[in-house]
MIMIBA-830409 format. One record per residue (C-alpha): residue number from 1; x, y, z. Coordinates in Angstrom, 1 decimal. Layout:
% MIMIBA-830409
{num NUM | c1 X | c2 Y | c3 Z}
...
This chain:
% MIMIBA-830409
{num 1 | c1 94.4 | c2 37.9 | c3 153.0}
{num 2 | c1 97.8 | c2 37.7 | c3 154.5}
{num 3 | c1 98.7 | c2 39.6 | c3 157.7}
{num 4 | c1 101.7 | c2 41.9 | c3 157.8}
{num 5 | c1 103.6 | c2 39.4 | c3 159.8}
{num 6 | c1 103.0 | c2 36.7 | c3 157.2}
{num 7 | c1 104.2 | c2 39.0 | c3 154.4}
{num 8 | c1 107.3 | c2 39.9 | c3 156.4}
{num 9 | c1 108.0 | c2 36.2 | c3 157.1}
{num 10 | c1 107.7 | c2 35.3 | c3 153.4}
{num 11 | c1 110.0 | c2 38.2 | c3 152.5}
{num 12 | c1 112.6 | c2 37.3 | c3 155.1}
{num 13 | c1 112.6 | c2 33.6 | c3 154.1}
{num 14 | c1 113.0 | c2 34.5 | c3 150.4}
{num 15 | c1 115.9 | c2 36.9 | c3 151.2}
{num 16 | c1 117.6 | c2 34.5 | c3 153.7}
{num 17 | c1 117.5 | c2 31.8 | c3 151.0}
{num 18 | c1 119.5 | c2 34.0 | c3 148.6}
{num 19 | c1 121.7 | c2 36.2 | c3 150.9}
{num 20 | c1 123.3 | c2 36.7 | c3 154.2}
{num 21 | c1 121.2 | c2 39.2 | c3 156.1}
{num 22 | c1 121.9 | c2 41.4 | c3 159.1}
{num 23 | c1 118.8 | c2 41.0 | c3 161.3}
{num 24 | c1 118.2 | c2 43.0 | c3 164.4}
{num 25 | c1 115.6 | c2 41.6 | c3 166.7}
{num 26 | c1 114.5 | c2 41.6 | c3 170.3}
{num 27 | c1 115.3 | c2 38.3 | c3 172.1}
{num 28 | c1 112.7 | c2 36.8 | c3 174.5}
{num 29 | c1 114.6 | c2 38.1 | c3 177.5}
{num 30 | c1 114.2 | c2 41.7 | c3 176.1}
{num 31 | c1 117.8 | c2 42.2 | c3 174.9}
{num 32 | c1 118.3 | c2 43.5 | c3 171.3}
{num 33 | c1 120.5 | c2 41.4 | c3 169.1}
{num 34 | c1 122.1 | c2 41.8 | c3 165.7}
{num 35 | c1 122.8 | c2 38.6 | c3 163.8}
{num 36 | c1 124.3 | c2 37.9 | c3 160.4}
{num 37 | c1 122.3 | c2 34.9 | c3 159.2}
{num 38 | c1 121.1 | c2 32.9 | c3 156.2}
{num 39 | c1 119.5 | c2 29.7 | c3 155.0}
{num 40 | c1 121.4 | c2 29.7 | c3 151.7}
{num 41 | c1 122.9 | c2 26.2 | c3 151.5}
{num 42 | c1 126.3 | c2 27.2 | c3 150.1}
{num 43 | c1 126.9 | c2 29.4 | c3 153.2}
{num 44 | c1 126.2 | c2 26.6 | c3 155.6}
{num 45 | c1 128.7 | c2 23.7 | c3 156.3}
{num 46 | c1 127.5 | c2 20.6 | c3 154.6}
{num 47 | c1 127.5 | c2 18.6 | c3 157.9}
{num 48 | c1 124.9 | c2 21.0 | c3 159.2}
{num 49 | c1 122.5 | c2 20.9 | c3 156.2}
{num 50 | c1 120.4 | c2 18.2 | c3 157.8}
{num 51 | c1 119.7 | c2 20.5 | c3 160.8}
{num 52 | c1 118.1 | c2 23.1 | c3 158.6}
{num 53 | c1 114.6 | c2 24.6 | c3 158.9}
{num 54 | c1 112.8 | c2 21.3 | c3 158.2}
{num 55 | c1 114.9 | c2 19.4 | c3 160.8}
{num 56 | c1 112.9 | c2 20.4 | c3 163.8}
{num 57 | c1 109.6 | c2 21.7 | c3 164.9}
{num 58 | c1 109.3 | c2 25.4 | c3 165.6}
{num 59 | c1 106.4 | c2 27.6 | c3 166.4}
{num 60 | c1 104.6 | c2 29.5 | c3 163.7}
{num 61 | c1 106.2 | c2 32.9 | c3 163.3}
{num 62 | c1 109.7 | c2 31.6 | c3 164.1}
{num 63 | c1 112.4 | c2 31.4 | c3 161.5}
{num 64 | c1 115.4 | c2 29.1 | c3 161.9}
{num 65 | c1 118.6 | c2 30.5 | c3 160.4}
{num 66 | c1 122.3 | c2 29.7 | c3 160.3}
{num 67 | c1 124.3 | c2 32.4 | c3 162.2}
{num 68 | c1 127.4 | c2 32.8 | c3 160.1}
{num 69 | c1 129.4 | c2 34.4 | c3 162.9}
{num 70 | c1 128.6 | c2 31.9 | c3 165.6}
{num 71 | c1 128.6 | c2 29.1 | c3 163.1}
{num 72 | c1 125.4 | c2 27.5 | c3 164.4}
{num 73 | c1 121.7 | c2 27.3 | c3 164.0}
{num 74 | c1 119.6 | c2 30.0 | c3 165.7}
{num 75 | c1 116.0 | c2 31.3 | c3 165.4}
{num 76 | c1 114.1 | c2 34.5 | c3 165.8}
{num 77 | c1 110.5 | c2 35.4 | c3 166.0}
{num 78 | c1 109.2 | c2 37.4 | c3 163.0}
{num 79 | c1 107.2 | c2 39.7 | c3 165.3}
{num 80 | c1 110.4 | c2 40.7 | c3 167.1}
{num 81 | c1 112.3 | c2 41.9 | c3 164.1}
{num 82 | c1 113.3 | c2 45.6 | c3 164.3}
{num 83 | c1 115.3 | c2 45.8 | c3 161.1}
{num 84 | c1 117.0 | c2 43.8 | c3 158.4}
{num 85 | c1 119.3 | c2 44.3 | c3 155.5}
{num 86 | c1 121.9 | c2 42.7 | c3 153.2}
{num 87 | c1 125.3 | c2 42.1 | c3 154.7}
{num 88 | c1 127.7 | c2 44.3 | c3 152.8}
{num 89 | c1 131.3 | c2 43.3 | c3 152.3}
{num 90 | c1 133.8 | c2 46.1 | c3 152.9}
């Protein structure tokens, strides 16, 4: 049986692969951060595709994402997520 963290991780990965999400999480230093991020390939510059989630080794429970505002790869721990939702264009 899957833990709640595993279920959340799968849900986030599925959504990130289809959309740009706004994810709010607590950084390792204790600061709260909001990030607009995705793993959807058409939202990531082609030259950065090779650096996607399979490009490096990360700890279990860590999701690598492309930060669309900072234009670079970042990651966050699933257990640090406070909220997430679809980025809405206004």
